[in-house]
C-alpha positions in Angstrom: 11.8 2.7 -104.6 11.6 0.3 -101.7 7.9 0.8 -101.3 7.4 -1.7 -104.1 9.1 -4.4 -102.1 7.2 -3.3 -99.0 3.9 -3.9 -100.9 5.2 -7.3 -102.0 5.8 -8.2 -98.4 2.4 -6.9 -97.5 0.9 -9.2 -100.2 2.7 -12.2 -98.7 1.1 -11.3 -95.3 -2.3 -11.0 -96.8 -2.0 -14.4 -98.5 -0.8 -16.0 -95.2 -3.6 -14.5 -93.2 -6.2 -15.5 -95.9 -5.1 -19.1 -95.5 -5.2 -18.9 -91.7 -8.5 -17.0 -91.4 -10.3 -18.4 -94.4 -11.0 -15.3 -96.5 -10.6 -14.8 -100.3 -11.0 -11.1 -100.9 -9.4 -8.1 -99.3 -11.6 -5.0 -99.7 -9.6 -2.5 -97.7 -6.1 -2.4 -96.1 -5.7 0.0 -93.2 -2.0 0.8 -92.9 -0.1 2.9 -90.4 3.0 4.6 -91.5 5.2 6.5 -89.1 6.7 9.8 -90.2 10.1 8.5 -89.1 9.8 5.2 -91.0 11.5 6.3 -94.2 8.4 5.1 -96.1 6.7 7.5 -98.5 2.9 7.3 -98.3 2.5 8.5 -101.9 4.9 5.9 -103.2 3.0 3.3 -101.3 -0.3 4.5 -102.9 1.4 4.2 -106.3 2.9 0.8 -105.7 0.0 -0.9 -104.0 -2.4 -1.4 -107.0 0.6 -2.5 -109.2 1.7 -5.2 -106.8 -1.9 -6.3 -105.8 -2.9 -6.8 -109.5 -4.2 -10.3 -110.0 -4.2 -11.2 -106.3 -6.9 -11.5 -103.6 -6.4 -7.7 -103.0 -6.6 -6.6 -106.6 -9.5 -4.2 -106.0 -8.6 -3.3 -102.5 -8.5 0.2 -101.2 -5.4 1.3 -99.3 -6.2 3.6 -96.4 -3.0 5.2 -94.9 -2.8 6.8 -91.5 0.4 8.7 -90.8 1.7 8.4 -87.3 3.5 11.4 -85.7 7.1 11.1 -84.7 7.6 11.2 -81.0 10.6 11.0 -78.7 11.6 11.2 -75.1 14.2 13.9 -74.4 16.7 12.7 -71.9 17.8 16.2 -71.1 14.5 17.9 -70.3 12.7 14.7 -69.5 9.7 15.5 -71.7 7.8 13.7 -74.5 8.2 15.7 -77.6 7.0 15.7 -81.2 9.7 15.5 -83.9 9.4 15.9 -87.7 12.4 13.8 -88.7 15.2 11.7 -87.3 18.0 13.5 -85.7 15.9 16.6 -85.0 16.9 18.3 -81.8 14.4 18.6 -78.9 12.0 21.4 -79.7 12.0 22.5 -76.0 15.7 22.5 -75.0 17.4 21.8 -78.4 19.2 18.7 -76.9 20.1 15.9 -79.3 19.7 13.2 -76.6 16.4 11.9 -77.9 15.0 8.4 -77.7 12.4 7.8 -80.4 9.2 6.4 -78.9 6.7 6.4 -81.8 6.6 7.0 -85.6 9.0 4.4 -86.9 6.5 1.7 -87.7 4.7 0.5 -90.8 2.0 -2.0 -89.9 -1.2 -3.3 -91.2 -3.6 -2.0 -88.6 -6.8 -3.6 -89.9 -8.3 -5.4 -92.9 -11.8 -5.4 -94.4 -12.2 -8.9 -96.0 -14.8 -11.2 -97.5 
């Protein structure tokens, strides 16, 4: 489960930002996870409190927004929504797609004190 190590990386970021921005408690972490990122939101929800235990984010709430997968079809020249990597274009069935959104995992916002 690589979500545990992703949460550990997130904790490192929270600590770095706390030192830079002078806060000591993280109340809420607003996280964006793309549908094409290979990150399981439920696994993140499970790992988050385990990793944050004893830290500045021990009682933090994790709010996850899932971002739709999108791609540019080179064949029909349209922006399309895709459910998973290597899907064909839902309009023309071409496999010549360039992913434009939905691969990210990022901290979008923090509520801190």
